[in-house]
C-alpha positions as CSV (number, residue, x, y, z in Angstrom):
1,M,117.1,84.6,-4.7
2,Q,118.5,88.0,-5.7
3,G,116.4,89.5,-3.4
4,A,117.3,87.5,-0.5
5,N,121.1,88.2,-1.7
6,D,120.1,92.1,-1.5
7,Q,118.8,91.9,2.1
8,V,122.1,89.8,3.4
9,M,123.9,92.6,1.5
10,E,122.4,95.5,3.0
11,Q,123.0,93.0,6.8
12,I,126.6,93.2,5.7
13,I,127.0,96.7,4.6
14,S,125.1,98.1,8.0
15,V,127.7,96.0,10.0
16,I,130.4,97.1,7.9
17,F,129.4,100.9,7.5
18,P,129.9,101.4,11.3
19,I,133.5,100.1,11.3
20,F,134.2,102.8,8.8
21,I,132.3,105.8,11.1
22,I,134.6,104.7,14.0
23,L,137.9,104.9,11.7
24,S,137.1,108.4,10.5
25,V,136.3,109.5,13.8
26,G,139.8,108.3,15.0
27,Y,140.8,110.8,12.0
28,L,139.6,113.5,12.2
29,S,140.5,113.8,15.9
30,L,144.3,113.6,15.3
31,R,144.0,115.3,11.3
32,L,142.2,118.2,13.9
33,N,144.6,118.4,16.3
34,M,141.8,117.0,19.0
35,L,144.4,114.4,19.5
36,N,148.3,114.3,19.5
37,T,150.2,110.7,18.7
38,T,151.2,110.3,22.2
39,H,147.7,110.1,23.6
40,V,147.1,107.1,20.1
41,Q,149.8,105.4,22.1
42,A,148.2,105.7,25.2
43,I,144.9,104.4,24.1
44,I,147.0,101.4,22.5
45,Q,148.6,101.0,26.0
46,F,145.4,100.7,27.6
47,I,143.9,98.5,24.8
48,I,146.7,96.2,25.1
49,K,147.0,95.6,28.9
50,V,143.3,95.8,29.8
51,S,140.6,96.2,27.0
52,L,141.6,93.1,25.0
53,P,142.6,90.9,28.0
54,A,139.3,91.8,29.2
55,F,137.5,91.1,25.8
56,L,138.8,87.8,25.6
57,L,138.4,86.9,29.2
58,Y,134.5,87.5,29.0
59,A,134.5,86.1,25.1
60,L,135.8,82.6,26.3
61,S,134.5,82.0,30.1
62,T,130.6,82.9,29.0
63,R,130.9,79.9,26.4
64,S,131.3,76.3,27.8
65,F,134.1,74.1,26.8
66,D,131.7,71.5,24.6
67,E,130.3,74.4,22.3
68,I,133.5,75.3,21.9
69,W,135.1,72.2,20.7
70,Q,134.7,70.6,17.3
71,M,137.6,69.0,16.1
72,P,137.7,68.6,12.5
73,Y,137.1,72.6,12.2
74,F,139.5,73.4,15.1
75,L,142.5,71.5,13.4
76,G,141.5,72.3,9.8
77,Y,141.2,75.8,10.4
78,L,144.4,75.6,12.9
79,L,146.7,73.9,10.1
80,G,145.7,76.6,7.9
81,S,146.3,79.2,9.8
82,L,150.2,78.4,10.9
83,I,150.7,77.0,7.5
84,L,150.0,81.0,6.3
85,F,151.8,82.5,9.2
86,F,154.7,80.8,8.7
87,S,154.4,81.3,4.6
88,A,154.2,84.7,5.6
89,Y,156.8,85.0,8.5
90,T,159.5,83.2,6.1
91,L,158.0,85.7,3.1
92,Y,159.5,88.5,4.6
93,R,161.9,87.2,6.8
94,R,163.8,86.2,3.9
95,F,162.6,88.0,0.7
96,F,162.2,91.2,1.9
97,K,164.6,90.6,5.2
98,L,162.8,92.3,7.6
99,P,163.4,91.5,11.2
100,R,162.3,88.5,13.3
101,H,159.9,90.5,15.1
102,Q,158.7,92.6,12.3
103,A,158.1,89.6,10.4
104,A,156.2,88.3,13.1
105,V,153.7,90.4,13.0
106,I,153.3,90.2,8.9
107,G,152.8,86.5,9.9
108,L,149.7,87.5,12.1
109,G,148.6,90.0,10.3
110,S,148.1,87.3,6.9
111,S,146.4,84.7,9.4
112,M,144.4,86.4,12.1
113,S,141.0,87.8,11.0
114,N,138.8,90.2,12.8
115,T,136.6,87.6,13.9
116,G,136.0,88.7,17.3
117,F,134.0,92.1,16.2
118,I,133.4,91.6,12.1
119,G,133.3,87.8,12.3
120,T,130.6,88.1,15.5
121,A,128.6,90.9,13.7
122,V,128.8,89.3,9.7
123,L,128.4,85.2,10.6
124,T,125.7,85.3,13.5
125,L,123.4,87.6,10.5
126,L,124.1,85.1,8.1
127,I,123.6,81.5,10.5
128,A,122.2,82.9,13.8
129,Q,123.0,80.9,16.4
130,A,124.5,78.5,14.8
131,A,127.4,80.9,15.0
132,V,128.7,80.6,18.3
133,P,131.1,77.5,18.8
134,Y,132.5,78.3,14.7
135,L,133.6,81.8,16.7
136,A,134.7,80.6,20.1
137,M,137.3,78.1,18.6
138,T,138.2,80.4,16.0
139,L,138.7,82.9,18.4
140,V,141.0,80.0,20.5
141,I,143.1,79.5,17.5
142,E,143.9,82.8,16.8
143,N,144.8,84.6,20.6
144,I,145.7,81.3,22.3
145,I,148.3,79.7,19.6
146,L,148.5,82.8,16.9
147,L,148.7,85.5,19.4
148,S,151.1,83.7,21.8
149,L,153.6,82.4,18.1
150,M,154.2,85.8,17.1
151,L,154.9,87.4,21.1
152,I,157.3,84.1,21.3
153,L,158.7,85.7,18.2
154,I,158.8,89.3,19.4
155,E,160.7,88.4,22.3
156,S,163.2,85.9,21.4
157,S,164.0,88.2,19.0
158,D,165.2,90.7,21.5
159,Q,167.7,87.5,22.7
160,Q,169.3,86.2,19.9
161,D,172.7,86.3,21.8
162,K,171.2,84.1,24.6
163,T,171.1,80.1,23.9
164,L,168.2,78.0,23.4
165,S,167.2,77.3,26.5
166,T,167.9,80.9,27.6
167,I,165.3,82.3,25.1
168,I,162.5,79.9,25.6
169,L,163.1,80.2,29.5
170,S,162.8,84.3,29.1
171,T,159.7,84.5,26.9
172,L,158.1,81.8,28.8
173,Q,157.9,84.1,32.2
174,N,157.7,87.6,30.2
175,L,154.3,85.6,28.4
176,A,153.8,84.3,32.0
177,K,153.1,88.3,33.1
178,N,150.9,89.2,29.3
179,P,147.9,90.5,30.4
180,I,146.7,88.8,26.9
181,I,148.1,85.4,28.3
182,L,146.4,85.7,31.3
183,S,143.2,86.6,30.6
184,I,143.2,83.4,27.5
185,I,144.4,80.7,30.2
186,L,142.0,82.2,32.8
187,G,139.5,82.3,30.0
188,L,139.5,78.4,29.1
189,I,139.9,77.9,33.1
190,C,136.3,79.4,33.5
191,S,135.0,77.4,30.0
192,V,136.3,74.1,31.7
193,Y,134.2,74.5,34.8
194,T,131.8,76.2,34.0
195,V,132.3,79.2,36.2
196,Q,129.3,82.0,36.3
197,W,130.5,85.2,36.6
198,P,128.7,86.8,39.8
199,V,126.6,90.1,38.4
200,S,129.2,92.4,40.3
201,L,132.3,91.4,38.6
202,E,130.3,90.7,35.1
203,L,128.8,93.9,34.4
204,P,132.6,95.6,34.6
205,L,134.6,92.9,32.8
206,K,131.8,93.0,30.2
207,S,132.2,97.0,30.2
208,L,135.3,96.7,29.2
209,A,135.2,93.8,26.8
210,F,133.0,96.1,24.9
211,T,135.5,98.8,25.0
212,A,138.7,96.4,23.2
213,S,136.9,96.6,19.5
214,P,135.6,100.1,18.9
215,L,139.0,101.3,19.9
216,A,141.2,99.2,18.4
217,I,139.7,100.5,15.4
218,F,139.3,104.3,16.5
219,V,143.2,104.2,17.2
220,I,143.6,102.4,13.1
221,G,141.6,105.3,12.5
222,A,144.2,107.5,13.9
223,S,146.8,106.3,12.7
224,L,145.4,107.2,8.6
225,A,145.4,110.5,9.3
226,T,149.8,110.0,9.0
227,L,149.6,107.6,6.0
228,T,149.5,108.8,2.3
229,I,148.9,107.1,-0.2
230,K,152.7,106.0,-1.2
231,D,151.9,104.0,2.0
232,L,150.0,101.7,-0.4
233,S,153.1,99.7,-0.6
234,K,153.4,96.2,-2.4
235,D,153.8,94.5,1.2
236,V,150.8,96.2,2.0
237,L,149.1,94.6,-1.1
238,I,150.9,91.4,-0.7
239,V,149.9,90.7,3.0
240,C,146.1,91.8,1.6
241,T,146.5,89.1,-1.5
242,I,147.9,86.5,1.6
243,K,145.1,87.2,3.8
244,L,141.7,87.9,1.4
245,L,142.3,85.3,-1.3
246,I,145.2,82.4,-0.3
247,M,144.1,82.3,3.8
248,P,140.3,81.1,2.5
249,I,141.2,78.2,-0.6
250,V,143.7,76.8,2.1
251,V,141.6,76.8,5.2
252,T,138.5,76.1,3.3
253,S,140.0,73.4,1.6
254,I,142.1,71.7,5.0
255,I,138.9,71.7,6.6
256,Y,136.8,70.3,4.0
257,I,139.1,67.2,3.4
258,M,139.4,66.8,7.4
259,P,138.3,63.2,8.3
260,G,134.6,63.9,10.3
261,S,134.3,67.3,8.3
262,T,130.7,68.8,7.0
263,A,130.0,71.6,4.6
264,K,129.3,73.9,7.5
265,M,131.8,73.5,9.3
266,A,134.0,74.8,5.4
267,Y,130.7,77.3,5.3
268,A,131.6,79.0,8.6
269,A,135.2,78.6,8.0
270,L,135.4,80.3,4.3
271,I,133.2,83.3,5.7
272,L,135.3,84.0,9.0
273,S,139.1,83.6,7.0
274,A,137.3,86.3,3.9
275,L,137.1,88.6,7.0
276,P,139.8,91.5,7.2
277,M,142.9,91.1,9.1
278,A,142.4,91.6,12.8
279,T,142.7,95.2,13.9
280,A,145.7,93.3,16.4
281,F,147.8,93.7,13.8
282,G,147.2,97.3,13.2
283,I,148.4,97.7,17.2
284,Y,151.6,95.6,17.4
285,G,152.4,97.0,14.1
286,Q,152.6,100.1,15.7
287,L,154.5,98.6,18.9
288,N,157.4,97.0,16.4
289,G,158.0,99.6,13.8
290,I,156.1,98.8,10.8
291,A,152.6,101.0,12.0
292,E,152.4,102.5,8.1
293,Q,152.4,98.7,6.4
294,S,150.4,97.0,9.4
295,V,147.4,100.0,9.2
296,A,146.8,100.8,5.6
297,S,147.2,97.1,5.3
298,V,143.9,97.0,7.9
299,M,142.1,99.4,6.4
300,L,142.8,97.7,3.0
301,S,142.0,95.0,3.4
302,T,138.7,96.3,5.5
303,L,137.3,97.8,2.1
304,L,138.0,94.7,0.0
305,S,136.1,92.5,2.1
306,L,133.1,93.7,1.6
307,V,133.7,92.4,-2.1
308,S,134.9,88.9,-0.9
309,I,132.3,88.6,1.5
310,A,129.5,89.8,-0.9
311,L,131.1,87.2,-3.8
312,I,131.2,83.8,-1.5
313,M,127.6,85.0,-0.6
314,Q,127.1,85.2,-4.5
315,F,128.6,82.2,-6.0
316,I,128.3,79.7,-3.0
317,P,125.1,78.7,-1.3
318,S,124.9,78.5,2.7
319,P,124.4,74.4,3.9
320,F,122.9,75.8,6.9
């Protein structure tokens, strides 16, 4: 048993280690003046407007809708994520007095895992092809509901002097022009109708999609070059505690008591909810004035997630 655990830990480290290599390259690029902050901001815009939409479109459109949908898991993970999102949002809005748009970004960071990159690698290593539906459903929850919720709160933050109906209409209009939202909608349509991409379109789409995660990690690494140890404030520790400790407990407990749920669903949810924060948190944090907190949180959660996943593997047997 110990030998098997050691082997799995080696596999997980082999997944996490490349992330730190990319972080280091980003860090050194800025520290050695190979790039400056203007270049980093341009890369961020490319991620938000090109590579991340391409990733979401490709990830959703290449899976059938039947493969994605498992009601107990979907509802349980969604409910748990929303509880964490609004709990963190309320905490930072009321107690720490952050403006709405910054509290919304904190809410996303507290409830959204790095499912697309780290989650895909780790869960596939642990449960092979059985990981696909859980990854797909979690991507839908995070990138359609949670991300849209954050964007709505950010949009409404800039329009507080207007009526509710005006805010909703304006927000929907802006969301309708958002490349991320458009890619999610198109991806779901392709999934429902099982659209097959012609090779001439699939290859460039896939190529762009695969730039999203490494570029996002590179940007986080570059942003670390501007951080100091004092940036690891209590805000960072609180967000990491919510994400790495409270979220796995809440999400897994809800799925466990959901009618029709299985031990496999709960285990997959436990692994995915214990992952580090999505790199999107660091990206949107920089765009909304909390760069230091968000980047430091992503970095610390990535380090600590090795411990949390190791503890899960050590003490909770896999039902797969």
